[in-house]
C-alpha positions in Angstrom: -34.3 39.5 27.3 -34.2 40.1 30.9 -37.5 39.2 32.5 -41.0 40.3 31.1 -41.6 43.8 30.1 -45.0 45.0 31.0 -46.4 47.9 29.0 -48.8 50.4 30.3 -52.1 51.3 28.5 -50.6 54.6 27.5 -47.6 52.8 25.9 -49.8 50.3 24.2 -51.9 53.2 22.9 -48.8 55.0 21.6 -47.5 51.9 19.8 -50.9 51.4 18.1 -50.8 55.1 16.9 -47.2 54.6 15.9 -48.1 51.5 13.8 -51.2 53.0 12.2 -49.4 56.2 11.3 -46.1 54.7 9.9 -47.1 51.2 8.9 -44.0 49.8 10.8 -44.2 47.4 13.7 -43.3 48.7 17.2 -42.0 46.0 19.2 -41.8 48.3 22.3 -42.3 51.8 23.4 -40.4 53.5 26.3 -41.5 56.9 27.8 -38.5 58.6 28.8 -39.7 61.5 31.0 -36.1 62.7 32.0 -35.4 63.5 28.2 -39.0 64.2 27.4 -39.1 61.8 24.5 -40.6 58.6 23.5 -38.4 55.8 22.3 -39.9 53.1 19.8 -38.0 49.9 19.1 -39.0 48.9 15.6 -38.8 45.5 14.0 -35.7 44.7 11.9 -35.7 45.9 8.5 -38.5 48.4 9.2 -36.6 51.7 10.0 -37.2 53.0 6.5 -41.0 52.5 6.8 -41.0 54.0 10.2 -39.2 57.1 9.2 -40.9 57.5 5.9 -39.9 59.5 2.8 -38.1 62.7 3.8 -39.0 61.7 7.5 -42.8 62.3 7.0 -44.0 59.4 9.0 -42.0 60.1 12.1 -42.9 63.8 11.8 -46.5 63.0 11.7 -46.3 60.9 14.8 -44.3 63.6 16.6 -46.9 66.2 15.7 -49.7 64.1 17.1 -48.0 63.2 20.5 -46.3 66.5 20.8 -43.0 64.8 22.0 -39.7 64.0 20.3 -39.7 60.4 18.8 -36.6 58.4 18.6 -36.3 55.0 17.0 -34.0 52.0 17.5 -34.2 49.0 15.3 -34.3 45.8 17.1 -31.6 43.0 17.1 -31.4 39.7 19.0 -27.7 40.2 19.3 -26.8 42.6 22.3 -23.8 44.1 20.4 -25.8 44.8 17.3 -28.6 46.3 19.4 -26.3 48.7 21.3 -24.9 49.8 17.9 -28.4 50.3 16.6 -29.2 52.4 19.6 -26.1 54.7 19.1 -25.4 54.8 15.4 -24.0 51.7 13.7 -22.1 53.9 11.3 -20.1 55.6 14.0 -19.4 52.6 16.3 -16.1 50.6 15.7 -16.9 47.8 18.1 -18.9 46.8 21.1 -17.6 44.4 23.7 -19.7 42.6 26.2 -18.4 41.4 29.6 -20.4 39.1 31.9 -20.2 40.0 35.5 -20.2 37.5 38.4 -23.7 38.7 39.6 -25.2 37.7 36.1 -25.3 41.3 34.7 -23.3 42.5 31.8 -21.3 45.5 30.9 -20.6 46.9 27.5 -17.7 48.8 26.2 -18.3 50.8 23.1 -15.2 51.7 21.0 -15.8 54.8 18.8 -13.5 57.3 17.0 -12.3 60.2 18.9 -13.9 62.6 16.3 -17.2 61.0 16.7 -17.5 60.7 20.4 -19.5 63.8 20.9 -22.1 62.6 18.3 -22.4 59.1 19.9 -23.0 60.6 23.3 -25.4 63.2 22.0 -26.5 66.5 23.6 -26.4 66.1 27.4 -25.7 62.4 26.9 -29.0 61.6 25.5 -27.9 58.9 23.0 -25.8 57.2 25.6 -28.6 57.2 28.1 -30.9 55.8 25.4 -28.6 52.9 24.8 -28.2 52.3 28.6 -31.9 52.5 29.2 -32.7 49.9 26.4 -29.6 47.5 26.9 -30.6 47.2 30.6 -34.4 46.7 29.6 -33.6 43.8 27.2 -30.3 42.3 27.9 -29.4 43.0 31.7 -26.5 45.3 30.5 -26.0 47.4 33.7 -23.3 49.9 32.3 -22.1 51.0 29.0 -18.7 52.8 28.7 -18.0 54.6 25.5 -14.2 54.9 24.9 -11.8 55.8 22.0 -9.0 53.6 20.7 -5.7 54.2 22.3 
């Protein structure tokens, strides 16, 4: 993890609400005002619990806070974490390159037919992956490419 992450009282309150409503453990909460959403990072293996049967848990949280909620499952492995932030089923490969200044860059290889879904509407999914990868792993850029 790159440095210490400080949470505001609002983020801590949202994490508490999320945990009480879903029963899943929130490791982090990111208020993304640009995309008008809240991103929760949930503990490994708790994604199903966070979503709930037919999405009932996540819908309840969205209704309470009045914002779109997005979830990402935590992983200590930077490659897996980026895959989780995008969509593990649609990502072929994630390559990480270390830069001389201590930062990292990531190249995500996806099938041409799925590139739009990976990027998301107005690049929302890609931006979420960039935001979180920088926050935890000092990944300053993520490039999404298709195989040649």
